[in-house]
C-alpha positions, 0 to 999 in steps of 0.5 A: 890494659889486657895486661894490668888485668892479667897482673892484677888477677895474678896479685889478687890470686897471690895475695887470696893464697897468701890470706889463705895461709896466713890464718892456718899459720896463726890460728893457733896462738890465738886460740892459746890465748883465749884459753889462757883466761887464768894469770899464771901464779907468781913465785913467793920465793923471788927477790920482788916477792920477798921485797912486798913482803918485807914492805908490807911487814914494816908498814904493819909494824910501822902502824903497830908501833903508832899504835903502841905510842899512842896507847903508851900516851893515851895511858900516861895521860890517863894516869897523870890525870888520875894523879891529879885528880886523886892528888885534888881530892886528898888535898881538898879533904885535907883543908877539910880536915884543917877547918874542921879542926878549926871549927872543933877548936873554936867550938870547944866551949860549946855543949854537945847536948845543945845541937839538936839536929841529929844530921849535923851530928851524923855529919860531925861524926863521919868527918871525924870517922874519916880523920880517925881513918887517915891517922889510922894508915899512918899508924899502920904505915909505922906498925910495918915499918917496925915489923919490917925492922923486926922480920930483919932482926929476926933474919939476921939471928936466924941467919947467924944460928944458921951458920953456926949450925952449919959449922957445928955440923962440919965440925962433928961430921968427920968425928961422927962418921969416925965414932960410928966407925969406931962404934961398929968395930968395937961392937964386931970386937965385942962380938968376936970377943964373946965369941972367943970367950965362949970358946976359951976359957979367959973372957972379958970381964962383967965391967968392961961388957958394961963400959962398952955397952955404955959407950955403944948407947953414947954412940946411938944417942950421939947419932940421933942427936946428930940426925935431930940437929939436921932435921932441925937445921932443915927446918930452920932452913925452910923458915928462914926461906920463908922469913925471907920470902916475907921480909921481901914482900914486905920491903917491896910493900913498903916501897910500894907505900913509900913511893906512893906517899913520896909522890902523894907529897909532891903532888900535895906540894904542887897542889898547895903551890898552885892553891897559893897562886891562885888565891894571891891571885884573887887577892890581888884582884879583890883589892884591884876591885876594891880599888875600882869600887871606891874611885867609882864611889868617889866619882859618885860622890862628886857626880851627886854633889854637882847634881844636887847644886845643878838641881838647887840653882834650877829649883831657885831659879824656877821658884823665882819665875814662879814667883814673878809670872805670880806677882805678874797675874795679881797685877793683872788680876787687879788691872781686871778688877779695874777694867770690869769696874771701867766697863760696868760705869761705862755701861751704867752710863750708857744705860743713863743716856 
């Protein structure tokens, strides 16, 4: 027992020493963990971070593409519905104009002064104004086509003039430079000759001097004409560029108008087809309803005839029964009278007795 107690005391001392040694060694990391409250920052240049970023960008791009697709579909649907509604309105307006033309053709013989309603006059005038406006649009399209054709011919003519002028300038370019050089040489020679004429006694005659001056003047005039031609060529090139720009814009406008006209015609054809189909369906429905109505009328006639025959039989039967009951009542009345007479006779006989 003493040995076990000593061993226990030794173990207790050793465990106490171990516990005292352990906290000293483990206190530092515990303090470090408590002090490190903020997590370390992630490195954005790692492969995982880049992958996450790419995934986020891909998700964002898909969302944007989805929104773009939805908006495009919505815009297409709105544009299609707008085209359909405009086409339907145009079709209704055209039908209204057709009805109006038919009505005007029908009431041509009517005197317009006989109409006293101002509102109806104003309505008819507004309708006619709309018809005139529609015709003006058609004439405007035809005028634009004619104007574009005229501009095209003017452009071709200006191109030909420009080509001719450029060829003429190219042909006259070398000659002009050579003539200018010759004129300068001649002027220098004339000046030298003047100087030498002053120095020497033998000089040029007056006729030769006049010819040289005329030649110099011609060369100057030729240079002026070349300069004016070049200036005119620049002006023509500018005008040609402007005309080409105008023709291009008018072509674009004409293409737009033609595209709108084709779209309008297609919408019109579709609306006419739809209207014809609906009209055919309504006619079929009307024919079916008329047939059902005829059948119903036939049934009602048969029923009426049957009911009249039935009630006539009943009425005749009731009348026969009434006549029979009347005859019976008459017989009863006669019996009643005879019984009263008998009672009165019996009462008188009793009184006598």
